KOLDRENKE-878806 format. One record per atom (N, C-alpha, C, CB): atom name; y, z, x; residue number from 1; residue in three letters. Coordinates in Angstrom, 1 decimal, padded with zeros to 4 digits, always signed. Glycine has a CB too. Layout:
! residues N
['CA',[Y,Z,X],NUM,'ALA']
...
//
This chain:
! residues 123
['N',[-017.4,+006.7,+008.4],1,'UNK']
['CA',[-016.5,+005.7,+008.9],1,'UNK']
['C',[-016.4,+005.6,+010.4],1,'UNK']
['CB',[-015.0,+005.9,+008.3],1,'UNK']
['N',[-016.4,+004.4,+010.9],2,'UNK']
['CA',[-016.3,+004.3,+012.4],2,'UNK']
['C',[-014.9,+004.8,+012.9],2,'UNK']
['CB',[-016.5,+002.9,+012.8],2,'UNK']
['N',[-014.9,+005.3,+014.1],3,'UNK']
['CA',[-013.7,+005.8,+014.7],3,'UNK']
['C',[-012.5,+004.8,+014.7],3,'UNK']
['CB',[-013.9,+006.3,+016.1],3,'UNK']
['N',[-012.8,+003.6,+015.0],4,'UNK']
['CA',[-011.7,+002.6,+015.1],4,'UNK']
['C',[-011.5,+001.8,+013.8],4,'UNK']
['CB',[-012.0,+001.7,+016.2],4,'UNK']
['N',[-012.2,+002.1,+012.8],5,'UNK']
['CA',[-012.0,+001.4,+011.5],5,'UNK']
['C',[-010.8,+002.0,+010.8],5,'UNK']
['CB',[-013.3,+001.6,+010.6],5,'UNK']
['N',[-009.9,+001.1,+010.4],6,'UNK']
['CA',[-008.7,+001.5,+009.7],6,'UNK']
['C',[-009.0,+002.0,+008.3],6,'UNK']
['CB',[-007.7,+000.3,+009.7],6,'UNK']
['N',[-008.4,+003.0,+007.9],7,'UNK']
['CA',[-008.7,+003.5,+006.6],7,'UNK']
['C',[-008.1,+002.7,+005.5],7,'UNK']
['CB',[-008.2,+005.0,+006.4],7,'UNK']
['N',[-008.7,+002.6,+004.4],8,'UNK']
['CA',[-008.3,+001.9,+003.2],8,'UNK']
['C',[-006.9,+002.3,+002.8],8,'UNK']
['CB',[-009.2,+002.0,+002.0],8,'UNK']
['N',[-006.6,+003.6,+002.9],9,'UNK']
['CA',[-005.3,+004.2,+002.5],9,'UNK']
['C',[-004.2,+003.6,+003.4],9,'UNK']
['CB',[-005.3,+005.7,+002.6],9,'UNK']
['N',[-004.5,+003.4,+004.7],10,'UNK']
['CA',[-003.5,+002.9,+005.6],10,'UNK']
['C',[-003.2,+001.4,+005.3],10,'UNK']
['CB',[-004.0,+003.0,+007.1],10,'UNK']
['N',[-004.3,+000.7,+005.0],11,'UNK']
['CA',[-004.1,-000.7,+004.6],11,'UNK']
['C',[-003.3,-000.8,+003.3],11,'UNK']
['CB',[-005.5,-001.4,+004.4],11,'UNK']
['N',[-003.6,+000.0,+002.3],12,'UNK']
['CA',[-002.8,+000.0,+001.1],12,'UNK']
['C',[-001.3,+000.2,+001.3],12,'UNK']
['CB',[-003.4,+001.0,+000.1],12,'UNK']
['N',[-001.0,+001.2,+002.2],13,'UNK']
['CA',[+000.4,+001.6,+002.4],13,'UNK']
['C',[+001.1,+000.4,+003.1],13,'UNK']
['CB',[+000.4,+002.8,+003.4],13,'UNK']
['N',[+000.4,-000.3,+004.0],14,'UNK']
['CA',[+001.1,-001.4,+004.7],14,'UNK']
['C',[+001.2,-002.7,+003.8],14,'UNK']
['CB',[+000.3,-001.8,+005.9],14,'UNK']
['N',[+000.2,-002.8,+002.9],15,'UNK']
['CA',[+000.2,-003.9,+001.9],15,'UNK']
['C',[+001.4,-003.8,+001.0],15,'UNK']
['CB',[-001.1,-004.0,+001.1],15,'UNK']
['N',[+001.6,-002.5,+000.6],16,'UNK']
['CA',[+002.8,-002.3,-000.3],16,'UNK']
['C',[+004.1,-002.6,+000.4],16,'UNK']
['CB',[+002.8,-000.8,-000.8],16,'UNK']
['N',[+004.2,-002.1,+001.7],17,'UNK']
['CA',[+005.4,-002.4,+002.4],17,'UNK']
['C',[+005.6,-003.9,+002.5],17,'UNK']
['CB',[+005.3,-001.8,+003.9],17,'UNK']
['N',[+004.6,-004.7,+002.8],18,'UNK']
['CA',[+004.6,-006.1,+002.9],18,'UNK']
['C',[+005.1,-006.8,+001.7],18,'UNK']
['CB',[+003.3,-006.7,+003.4],18,'UNK']
['N',[+004.6,-006.3,+000.5],19,'UNK']
['CA',[+005.0,-006.8,-000.8],19,'UNK']
['C',[+006.5,-006.5,-001.0],19,'UNK']
['CB',[+004.1,-006.2,-001.9],19,'UNK']
['N',[+006.9,-005.3,-000.8],20,'UNK']
['CA',[+008.3,-004.9,-001.0],20,'UNK']
['C',[+009.3,-005.6,-000.1],20,'UNK']
['CB',[+008.4,-003.4,-000.8],20,'UNK']
['N',[+008.9,-006.0,+001.1],21,'UNK']
['CA',[+009.8,-006.7,+002.0],21,'UNK']
['C',[+010.2,-008.0,+001.4],21,'UNK']
['CB',[+009.1,-006.9,+003.3],21,'UNK']
['N',[+009.4,-008.7,+000.6],22,'UNK']
['CA',[+009.8,-010.0,+000.0],22,'UNK']
['C',[+010.0,-009.9,-001.5],22,'UNK']
['CB',[+008.8,-011.0,+000.4],22,'UNK']
['N',[+010.3,-008.7,-002.0],23,'UNK']
['CA',[+010.6,-008.4,-003.4],23,'UNK']
['C',[+009.5,-008.8,-004.4],23,'UNK']
['CB',[+011.9,-009.1,-003.7],23,'UNK']
['N',[+008.3,-008.5,-004.0],24,'UNK']
['CA',[+007.2,-008.6,-004.9],24,'UNK']
['C',[+007.4,-007.7,-006.1],24,'UNK']
['CB',[+005.8,-008.4,-004.3],24,'UNK']
['N',[+006.9,-008.1,-007.3],25,'UNK']
['CA',[+007.2,-007.3,-008.5],25,'UNK']
['C',[+005.9,-006.7,-009.1],25,'UNK']
['CB',[+007.9,-008.2,-009.5],25,'UNK']
['N',[+006.2,-005.7,-009.9],26,'UNK']
['CA',[+005.1,-005.0,-010.7],26,'UNK']
['C',[+003.9,-004.7,-009.9],26,'UNK']
['CB',[+004.7,-006.0,-011.9],26,'UNK']
['N',[+004.1,-003.9,-008.8],27,'UNK']
['CA',[+003.0,-003.5,-007.9],27,'UNK']
['C',[+002.2,-002.4,-008.6],27,'UNK']
['CB',[+003.6,-003.0,-006.6],27,'UNK']
['N',[+000.9,-002.6,-008.6],28,'UNK']
['CA',[+000.0,-001.6,-009.1],28,'UNK']
['C',[-001.2,-001.5,-008.1],28,'UNK']
['CB',[-000.6,-002.0,-010.5],28,'UNK']
['N',[-001.7,-000.2,-008.0],29,'UNK']
['CA',[-002.8,+000.0,-007.2],29,'UNK']
['C',[-003.9,+000.5,-008.2],29,'UNK']
['CB',[-002.6,+001.1,-006.1],29,'UNK']
['N',[-005.1,-000.1,-008.1],30,'UNK']
['CA',[-006.2,+000.3,-008.9],30,'UNK']
['C',[-007.2,+000.9,-007.9],30,'UNK']
['CB',[-006.9,-000.9,-009.6],30,'UNK']
['N',[-007.4,+002.2,-008.2],31,'UNK']
['CA',[-008.4,+003.0,-007.4],31,'UNK']
['C',[-009.8,+002.8,-008.0],31,'UNK']
['CB',[-007.9,+004.5,-007.3],31,'UNK']
['N',[-010.6,+002.1,-007.3],32,'UNK']
['CA',[-011.9,+001.8,-007.8],32,'UNK']
['C',[-013.0,+002.6,-007.3],32,'UNK']
['CB',[-012.2,+000.3,-007.6],32,'UNK']
['N',[-012.7,+003.6,-006.5],33,'UNK']
['CA',[-013.7,+004.4,-005.8],33,'UNK']
['C',[-014.7,+005.1,-006.8],33,'UNK']
['CB',[-013.1,+005.5,-004.9],33,'UNK']
['N',[-014.2,+005.5,-008.0],34,'UNK']
['CA',[-015.0,+006.2,-009.0],34,'UNK']
['C',[-015.7,+005.3,-010.0],34,'UNK']
['CB',[-014.2,+007.3,-009.7],34,'UNK']
['N',[-015.4,+004.0,-009.9],35,'UNK']
['CA',[-015.9,+003.0,-010.8],35,'UNK']
['C',[-017.3,+002.5,-010.3],35,'UNK']
['CB',[-015.0,+001.8,-011.0],35,'UNK']
['N',[-018.3,+002.6,-011.1],36,'UNK']
['CA',[-019.6,+002.2,-010.7],36,'UNK']
['C',[-019.7,+000.7,-010.4],36,'UNK']
['CB',[-020.7,+002.6,-011.7],36,'UNK']
['N',[-020.4,+000.3,-009.4],37,'UNK']
['CA',[-020.5,-001.1,-009.0],37,'UNK']
['C',[-019.2,-001.8,-008.7],37,'UNK']
['CB',[-021.2,-001.8,-010.1],37,'UNK']
['N',[-018.2,-001.1,-008.2],38,'UNK']
['CA',[-017.0,-001.8,-007.8],38,'UNK']
['C',[-017.2,-002.5,-006.5],38,'UNK']
['CB',[-015.8,-000.8,-007.7],38,'UNK']
['N',[-016.3,-003.5,-006.4],39,'UNK']
['CA',[-016.5,-004.4,-005.2],39,'UNK']
['C',[-015.8,-003.9,-004.0],39,'UNK']
['CB',[-016.0,-005.8,-005.6],39,'UNK']
['N',[-014.9,-003.0,-004.1],40,'UNK']
['CA',[-014.1,-002.4,-003.0],40,'UNK']
['C',[-013.5,-001.0,-003.4],40,'UNK']
['CB',[-013.0,-003.4,-002.6],40,'UNK']
['N',[-012.7,-000.4,-002.6],41,'UNK']
['CA',[-012.1,+000.9,-002.9],41,'UNK']
['C',[-010.8,+000.7,-003.7],41,'UNK']
['CB',[-011.8,+001.6,-001.6],41,'UNK']
['N',[-010.0,-000.3,-003.4],42,'UNK']
['CA',[-008.8,-000.5,-004.0],42,'UNK']
['C',[-008.5,-002.0,-004.3],42,'UNK']
['CB',[-007.6,+000.1,-003.2],42,'UNK']
['N',[-007.8,-002.2,-005.4],43,'UNK']
['CA',[-007.1,-003.5,-005.7],43,'UNK']
['C',[-005.6,-003.2,-005.6],43,'UNK']
['CB',[-007.5,-004.1,-007.1],43,'UNK']
['N',[-004.9,-004.0,-004.9],44,'UNK']
['CA',[-003.4,-003.9,-005.0],44,'UNK']
['C',[-003.0,-005.2,-005.6],44,'UNK']
['CB',[-002.7,-003.7,-003.5],44,'UNK']
['N',[-002.2,-005.1,-006.7],45,'UNK']
['CA',[-001.9,-006.2,-007.6],45,'UNK']
['C',[-000.4,-006.3,-007.6],45,'UNK']
['CB',[-002.5,-006.2,-009.0],45,'UNK']
['N',[+000.2,-007.5,-007.5],46,'UNK']
['CA',[+001.6,-007.7,-007.7],46,'UNK']
['C',[+001.8,-009.1,-008.2],46,'UNK']
['CB',[+002.4,-007.4,-006.4],46,'UNK']
['N',[+003.1,-009.5,-008.5],47,'UNK']
['CA',[+003.4,-010.8,-008.8],47,'UNK']
['C',[+004.7,-011.3,-008.2],47,'UNK']
['CB',[+003.4,-011.1,-010.3],47,'UNK']
['N',[+004.8,-012.6,-008.0],48,'UNK']
['CA',[+006.0,-013.2,-007.6],48,'UNK']
['C',[+006.5,-014.2,-008.7],48,'UNK']
['CB',[+005.8,-014.0,-006.3],48,'UNK']
['N',[+007.7,-014.7,-008.5],49,'UNK']
['CA',[+008.3,-015.5,-009.5],49,'UNK']
['C',[+008.1,-017.0,-009.3],49,'UNK']
['CB',[+009.8,-015.3,-009.5],49,'UNK']
['N',[+007.5,-017.4,-008.2],50,'UNK']
['CA',[+007.2,-018.9,-007.9],50,'UNK']
['C',[+006.1,-019.0,-006.9],50,'UNK']
['CB',[+008.5,-019.6,-007.4],50,'UNK']
['N',[+005.6,-020.2,-006.7],51,'UNK']
['CA',[+004.5,-020.3,-005.7],51,'UNK']
['C',[+005.1,-020.1,-004.3],51,'UNK']
['CB',[+003.9,-021.7,-005.8],51,'UNK']
['N',[+006.4,-020.4,-004.1],52,'UNK']
['CA',[+007.0,-020.1,-002.8],52,'UNK']
['C',[+007.0,-018.6,-002.6],52,'UNK']
['CB',[+008.4,-020.7,-002.8],52,'UNK']
['N',[+007.4,-017.8,-003.6],53,'UNK']
['CA',[+007.4,-016.4,-003.4],53,'UNK']
['C',[+006.0,-015.8,-003.2],53,'UNK']
['CB',[+008.2,-015.7,-004.5],53,'UNK']
['N',[+005.1,-016.3,-004.0],54,'UNK']
['CA',[+003.7,-015.8,-003.9],54,'UNK']
['C',[+003.2,-016.0,-002.5],54,'UNK']
['CB',[+002.8,-016.5,-004.9],54,'UNK']
['N',[+003.4,-017.2,-001.9],55,'UNK']
['CA',[+003.0,-017.5,-000.5],55,'UNK']
['C',[+003.8,-016.6,+000.4],55,'UNK']
['CB',[+003.3,-018.9,-000.2],55,'UNK']
['N',[+005.1,-016.3,+000.2],56,'UNK']
['CA',[+005.9,-015.4,+001.1],56,'UNK']
['C',[+005.3,-014.0,+001.0],56,'UNK']
['CB',[+007.3,-015.4,+000.6],56,'UNK']
['N',[+004.9,-013.5,-000.1],57,'UNK']
['CA',[+004.3,-012.2,-000.3],57,'UNK']
['C',[+003.0,-012.1,+000.5],57,'UNK']
['CB',[+004.1,-011.8,-001.8],57,'UNK']
['N',[+002.2,-013.1,+000.3],58,'UNK']
['CA',[+000.9,-013.1,+001.1],58,'UNK']
['C',[+001.1,-013.1,+002.6],58,'UNK']
['CB',[+000.0,-014.2,+000.6],58,'UNK']
['N',[+002.0,-013.9,+003.0],59,'UNK']
['CA',[+002.4,-014.1,+004.4],59,'UNK']
['C',[+002.9,-012.8,+005.0],59,'UNK']
['CB',[+003.3,-015.2,+004.6],59,'UNK']
['N',[+003.8,-012.1,+004.2],60,'UNK']
['CA',[+004.4,-010.9,+004.6],60,'UNK']
['C',[+003.4,-009.8,+004.8],60,'UNK']
['CB',[+005.5,-010.4,+003.6],60,'UNK']
['N',[+002.5,-009.7,+003.8],61,'UNK']
['CA',[+001.4,-008.7,+003.8],61,'UNK']
['C',[+000.5,-008.9,+005.1],61,'UNK']
['CB',[+000.5,-008.7,+002.5],61,'UNK']
['N',[+000.1,-010.2,+005.3],62,'UNK']
['CA',[-000.8,-010.5,+006.4],62,'UNK']
['C',[-000.1,-010.1,+007.7],62,'UNK']
['CB',[-001.1,-012.0,+006.4],62,'UNK']
['N',[+001.1,-010.5,+007.9],63,'UNK']
['CA',[+001.9,-010.2,+009.2],63,'UNK']
['C',[+002.0,-008.7,+009.4],63,'UNK']
['CB',[+003.2,-010.9,+009.2],63,'UNK']
['N',[+002.4,-008.0,+008.3],64,'UNK']
['CA',[+002.6,-006.5,+008.5],64,'UNK']
['C',[+001.3,-005.8,+008.8],64,'UNK']
['CB',[+003.3,-006.0,+007.2],64,'UNK']
['N',[+000.3,-006.1,+008.1],65,'UNK']
['CA',[-001.0,-005.4,+008.3],65,'UNK']
['C',[-001.6,-005.8,+009.7],65,'UNK']
['CB',[-002.0,-005.8,+007.2],65,'UNK']
['N',[-001.4,-007.0,+010.1],66,'UNK']
['CA',[-001.9,-007.4,+011.4],66,'UNK']
['C',[-001.1,-006.8,+012.5],66,'UNK']
['CB',[-001.8,-009.0,+011.5],66,'UNK']
['N',[+000.2,-006.7,+012.4],67,'UNK']
['CA',[+001.1,-006.1,+013.4],67,'UNK']
['C',[+000.8,-004.6,+013.5],67,'UNK']
['CB',[+002.5,-006.4,+013.1],67,'UNK']
['N',[+000.8,-003.9,+012.3],68,'UNK']
['CA',[+000.8,-002.5,+012.3],68,'UNK']
['C',[-000.6,-001.9,+012.6],68,'UNK']
['CB',[+001.2,-002.0,+010.9],68,'UNK']
['N',[-001.6,-002.6,+012.0],69,'UNK']
['CA',[-003.0,-002.0,+012.0],69,'UNK']
['C',[-004.0,-002.9,+012.8],69,'UNK']
['CB',[-003.5,-001.8,+010.7],69,'UNK']
['N',[-003.6,-004.0,+013.2],70,'UNK']
['CA',[-004.5,-005.0,+014.0],70,'UNK']
['C',[-005.6,-005.4,+013.1],70,'UNK']
['CB',[-005.0,-004.3,+015.3],70,'UNK']
['N',[-005.4,-005.5,+011.8],71,'UNK']
['CA',[-006.4,-005.9,+010.8],71,'UNK']
['C',[-006.1,-007.3,+010.3],71,'UNK']
['CB',[-006.6,-004.8,+009.7],71,'UNK']
['N',[-007.1,-008.1,+010.2],72,'UNK']
['CA',[-006.9,-009.4,+009.6],72,'UNK']
['C',[-007.8,-009.5,+008.3],72,'UNK']
['CB',[-007.3,-010.6,+010.5],72,'UNK']
['N',[-007.3,-010.2,+007.3],73,'UNK']
['CA',[-008.2,-010.3,+006.1],73,'UNK']
['C',[-009.5,-011.0,+006.4],73,'UNK']
['CB',[-007.4,-011.1,+005.0],73,'UNK']
['N',[-010.5,-010.5,+005.8],74,'UNK']
['CA',[-011.9,-011.1,+006.0],74,'UNK']
['C',[-011.9,-012.4,+005.3],74,'UNK']
['CB',[-013.0,-010.1,+005.4],74,'UNK']
['N',[-011.1,-012.6,+004.2],75,'UNK']
['CA',[-011.2,-013.8,+003.5],75,'UNK']
['C',[-009.9,-014.0,+002.7],75,'UNK']
['CB',[-012.4,-013.9,+002.5],75,'UNK']
['N',[-009.3,-015.2,+002.6],76,'UNK']
['CA',[-008.2,-015.5,+001.8],76,'UNK']
['C',[-008.5,-016.7,+000.9],76,'UNK']
['CB',[-006.9,-015.7,+002.7],76,'UNK']
['N',[-008.1,-016.6,-000.4],77,'UNK']
['CA',[-008.3,-017.7,-001.3],77,'UNK']
['C',[-007.0,-017.9,-002.1],77,'UNK']
['CB',[-009.4,-017.4,-002.3],77,'UNK']
['N',[-006.7,-019.2,-002.4],78,'UNK']
['CA',[-005.7,-019.5,-003.3],78,'UNK']
['C',[-004.3,-019.9,-002.7],78,'UNK']
['CB',[-005.4,-018.4,-004.2],78,'UNK']
['N',[-004.3,-020.0,-001.4],79,'UNK']
['CA',[-003.0,-020.4,-000.7],79,'UNK']
['C',[-002.6,-021.8,-001.1],79,'UNK']
['CB',[-003.2,-020.2,+000.8],79,'UNK']
['N',[-003.5,-022.7,-001.4],80,'UNK']
['CA',[-003.1,-024.1,-001.6],80,'UNK']
['C',[-002.2,-024.2,-002.8],80,'UNK']
['CB',[-004.3,-024.9,-001.8],80,'UNK']
['N',[-002.5,-023.6,-004.0],81,'UNK']
['CA',[-001.6,-023.8,-005.1],81,'UNK']
['C',[-000.7,-022.6,-005.4],81,'UNK']
['CB',[-002.4,-024.1,-006.4],81,'UNK']
['N',[-001.1,-021.5,-004.7],82,'UNK']
['CA',[-000.2,-020.3,-004.7],82,'UNK']
['C',[+000.1,-019.8,-006.2],82,'UNK']
['CB',[+001.0,-020.5,-004.0],82,'UNK']
['N',[-000.8,-019.9,-007.1],83,'UNK']
['CA',[-000.7,-019.3,-008.4],83,'UNK']
['C',[-001.3,-017.9,-008.3],83,'UNK']
['CB',[-001.3,-020.1,-009.5],83,'UNK']
['N',[-002.4,-017.8,-007.6],84,'UNK']
['CA',[-003.1,-016.5,-007.4],84,'UNK']
['C',[-003.7,-016.5,-006.0],84,'UNK']
['CB',[-004.2,-016.3,-008.5],84,'UNK']
['N',[-003.2,-015.7,-005.1],85,'UNK']
['CA',[-003.7,-015.6,-003.8],85,'UNK']
['C',[-004.5,-014.3,-003.7],85,'UNK']
['CB',[-002.6,-015.7,-002.7],85,'UNK']
['N',[-005.7,-014.3,-003.2],86,'UNK']
['CA',[-006.5,-013.2,-003.1],86,'UNK']
['C',[-006.7,-013.0,-001.6],86,'UNK']
['CB',[-007.9,-013.3,-003.8],86,'UNK']
['N',[-006.5,-011.7,-001.1],87,'UNK']
['CA',[-006.6,-011.4,+000.3],87,'UNK']
['C',[-007.7,-010.2,+000.4],87,'UNK']
['CB',[-005.3,-011.0,+001.0],87,'UNK']
['N',[-008.8,-010.5,+001.0],88,'UNK']
['CA',[-009.8,-009.5,+001.1],88,'UNK']
['C',[-009.9,-008.8,+002.4],88,'UNK']
['CB',[-011.2,-010.2,+000.8],88,'UNK']
['N',[-009.5,-007.5,+002.4],89,'UNK']
['CA',[-009.6,-006.7,+003.6],89,'UNK']
['C',[-010.8,-005.8,+003.5],89,'UNK']
['CB',[-008.3,-005.8,+003.7],89,'UNK']
['N',[-011.8,-006.2,+002.8],90,'UNK']
['CA',[-013.1,-005.5,+002.6],90,'UNK']
['C',[-013.0,-004.3,+001.7],90,'UNK']
['CB',[-013.7,-005.1,+004.0],90,'UNK']
['N',[-012.3,-003.2,+002.1],91,'UNK']
['CA',[-012.2,-002.1,+001.3],91,'UNK']
['C',[-011.0,-002.2,+000.4],91,'UNK']
['CB',[-012.1,-000.8,+002.1],91,'UNK']
['N',[-010.1,-003.1,+000.7],92,'UNK']
['CA',[-008.9,-003.3,-000.1],92,'UNK']
['C',[-008.8,-004.8,-000.4],92,'UNK']
['CB',[-007.6,-002.8,+000.6],92,'UNK']
['N',[-008.6,-005.1,-001.7],93,'UNK']
['CA',[-008.4,-006.5,-002.1],93,'UNK']
['C',[-007.0,-006.6,-002.7],93,'UNK']
['CB',[-009.5,-007.0,-003.1],93,'UNK']
['N',[-006.3,-007.6,-002.2],94,'UNK']
['CA',[-004.9,-007.8,-002.6],94,'UNK']
['C',[-004.9,-009.0,-003.5],94,'UNK']
['CB',[-003.9,-007.9,-001.4],94,'UNK']
['N',[-004.2,-008.9,-004.7],95,'UNK']
['CA',[-004.1,-010.0,-005.6],95,'UNK']
['C',[-002.6,-010.3,-005.8],95,'UNK']
['CB',[-004.7,-009.7,-007.0],95,'UNK']
['N',[-002.1,-011.4,-005.4],96,'UNK']
['CA',[-000.7,-011.8,-005.5],96,'UNK']
['C',[-000.7,-013.0,-006.5],96,'UNK']
['CB',[-000.1,-012.2,-004.1],96,'UNK']
['N',[-000.1,-012.7,-007.7],97,'UNK']
['CA',[-000.1,-013.7,-008.8],97,'UNK']
['C',[+001.3,-014.2,-009.1],97,'UNK']
['CB',[-000.6,-013.0,-010.0],97,'UNK']
['N',[+001.4,-015.4,-009.7],98,'UNK']
['CA',[+002.5,-015.7,-010.5],98,'UNK']
['C',[+002.4,-015.0,-011.8],98,'UNK']
['CB',[+002.7,-017.3,-010.7],98,'UNK']
['N',[+003.5,-014.6,-012.4],99,'UNK']
['CA',[+003.4,-013.7,-013.6],99,'UNK']
['C',[+002.5,-014.2,-014.7],99,'UNK']
['CB',[+004.8,-013.5,-014.1],99,'UNK']
['N',[+002.6,-015.5,-015.1],100,'UNK']
['CA',[+001.8,-016.0,-016.2],100,'UNK']
['C',[+000.3,-016.0,-015.9],100,'UNK']
['CB',[+002.3,-017.4,-016.6],100,'UNK']
['N',[+000.0,-016.2,-014.6],101,'UNK']
['CA',[-001.4,-016.2,-014.2],101,'UNK']
['C',[-002.0,-014.8,-014.3],101,'UNK']
['CB',[-001.6,-016.9,-012.8],101,'UNK']
['N',[-001.1,-013.9,-013.8],102,'UNK']
['CA',[-001.5,-012.4,-013.9],102,'UNK']
['C',[-001.8,-012.0,-015.3],102,'UNK']
['CB',[-000.5,-011.5,-013.2],102,'UNK']
['N',[-000.9,-012.4,-016.2],103,'UNK']
['CA',[-001.1,-012.0,-017.6],103,'UNK']
['C',[-002.4,-012.7,-018.2],103,'UNK']
['CB',[+000.1,-012.4,-018.5],103,'UNK']
['N',[-002.7,-013.9,-017.8],104,'UNK']
['CA',[-003.8,-014.6,-018.3],104,'UNK']
['C',[-005.1,-013.9,-017.9],104,'UNK']
['CB',[-003.8,-016.1,-017.9],104,'UNK']
['N',[-005.2,-013.6,-016.6],105,'UNK']
['CA',[-006.5,-013.0,-016.1],105,'UNK']
['C',[-006.6,-011.6,-016.3],105,'UNK']
['CB',[-006.6,-013.3,-014.6],105,'UNK']
['N',[-005.5,-010.8,-016.5],106,'UNK']
['CA',[-005.5,-009.4,-016.8],106,'UNK']
['C',[-006.5,-008.6,-016.1],106,'UNK']
['CB',[-005.8,-009.3,-018.3],106,'UNK']
['N',[-006.4,-008.6,-014.7],107,'UNK']
['CA',[-007.3,-007.9,-013.8],107,'UNK']
['C',[-007.2,-006.4,-014.2],107,'UNK']
['CB',[-006.9,-008.0,-012.4],107,'UNK']
['N',[-006.1,-005.9,-014.5],108,'UNK']
['CA',[-005.9,-004.5,-014.9],108,'UNK']
['C',[-006.8,-004.1,-016.1],108,'UNK']
['CB',[-004.5,-004.1,-015.1],108,'UNK']
['N',[-006.8,-005.0,-017.1],109,'UNK']
['CA',[-007.6,-004.8,-018.3],109,'UNK']
['C',[-009.1,-004.9,-018.0],109,'UNK']
['CB',[-007.3,-005.9,-019.3],109,'UNK']
['N',[-009.5,-005.8,-017.1],110,'UNK']
['CA',[-010.9,-005.9,-016.7],110,'UNK']
['C',[-011.4,-004.7,-016.0],110,'UNK']
['CB',[-011.1,-007.2,-015.9],110,'UNK']
['N',[-010.6,-004.1,-015.3],111,'UNK']
['CA',[-010.9,-002.9,-014.5],111,'UNK']
['C',[-010.2,-001.6,-015.1],111,'UNK']
['CB',[-010.5,-003.0,-013.0],111,'UNK']
['N',[-010.2,-001.5,-016.4],112,'UNK']
['CA',[-009.5,-000.5,-017.1],112,'UNK']
['C',[-010.1,+000.9,-016.8],112,'UNK']
['CB',[-009.6,-000.7,-018.6],112,'UNK']
['N',[-011.3,+001.0,-016.2],113,'UNK']
['CA',[-011.9,+002.3,-015.9],113,'UNK']
['C',[-011.3,+002.9,-014.6],113,'UNK']
['CB',[-013.4,+002.2,-015.6],113,'UNK']
['N',[-010.6,+002.0,-013.8],114,'UNK']
['CA',[-010.0,+002.5,-012.6],114,'UNK']
['C',[-008.8,+003.3,-012.8],114,'UNK']
['CB',[-009.6,+001.2,-011.7],114,'UNK']
['N',[-008.5,+004.2,-011.9],115,'UNK']
['CA',[-007.3,+005.0,-011.9],115,'UNK']
['C',[-006.2,+004.1,-011.4],115,'UNK']
['CB',[-007.4,+006.3,-011.0],115,'UNK']
['N',[-005.1,+004.0,-012.2],116,'UNK']
['CA',[-004.0,+003.1,-011.8],116,'UNK']
['C',[-002.8,+003.8,-011.4],116,'UNK']
['CB',[-003.7,+002.2,-013.0],116,'UNK']
['N',[-002.2,+003.4,-010.3],117,'UNK']
['CA',[-000.9,+003.9,-009.8],117,'UNK']
['C',[+000.1,+002.7,-009.8],117,'UNK']
['CB',[-001.0,+004.5,-008.4],117,'UNK']
['N',[+001.2,+002.9,-010.5],118,'UNK']
['CA',[+002.3,+001.9,-010.5],118,'UNK']
['C',[+003.3,+002.3,-009.4],118,'UNK']
['CB',[+002.9,+001.8,-011.9],118,'UNK']
['N',[+003.7,+001.4,-008.6],119,'UNK']
['CA',[+004.7,+001.6,-007.6],119,'UNK']
['C',[+006.1,+001.2,-008.1],119,'UNK']
['CB',[+004.4,+000.8,-006.2],119,'UNK']
['N',[+007.0,+002.2,-008.2],120,'UNK']
['CA',[+008.3,+001.9,-008.6],120,'UNK']
['C',[+009.1,+001.3,-007.5],120,'UNK']
['CB',[+009.0,+003.1,-009.1],120,'UNK']
['N',[+009.6,+000.1,-007.7],121,'UNK']
['CA',[+010.5,-000.5,-006.7],121,'UNK']
['C',[+011.7,-001.0,-007.4],121,'UNK']
['CB',[+009.8,-001.7,-006.0],121,'UNK']
['N',[+012.7,-001.3,-006.6],122,'UNK']
['CA',[+014.0,-001.7,-007.1],122,'UNK']
['C',[+014.1,-003.1,-007.7],122,'UNK']
['CB',[+015.1,-001.5,-006.1],122,'UNK']
['N',[+013.0,-003.8,-007.7],123,'UNK']
['CA',[+013.0,-005.2,-008.1],123,'UNK']
['C',[+012.6,-005.4,-009.5],123,'UNK']
['CB',[+012.2,-006.0,-007.1],123,'UNK']
//
């Protein structure tokens, strides 16, 4: 790893803070490092209750990670309809869903080989 490259663990910690600041729900971290052919080191998955909250979560994550770590997402998809926003930080991919969309796509089920950590929050 390059000296100035932010670690995936630091990004995950700030992503979770960003989600919690706007009351994102059902936060899970999927550790994909031991999964063969995985696309990144971690998925962070959460959901919001509306497209407004999904956008607010993505915005909060982006601002916090940018301010704290000076990292910007390499790519963002889904902001237009805000049913599922994907934020790609290369080693960490953040998925912010509306609940029914999360249930439909079942990312956790697709990546069932990953070690999963559930973040307990008050929401």
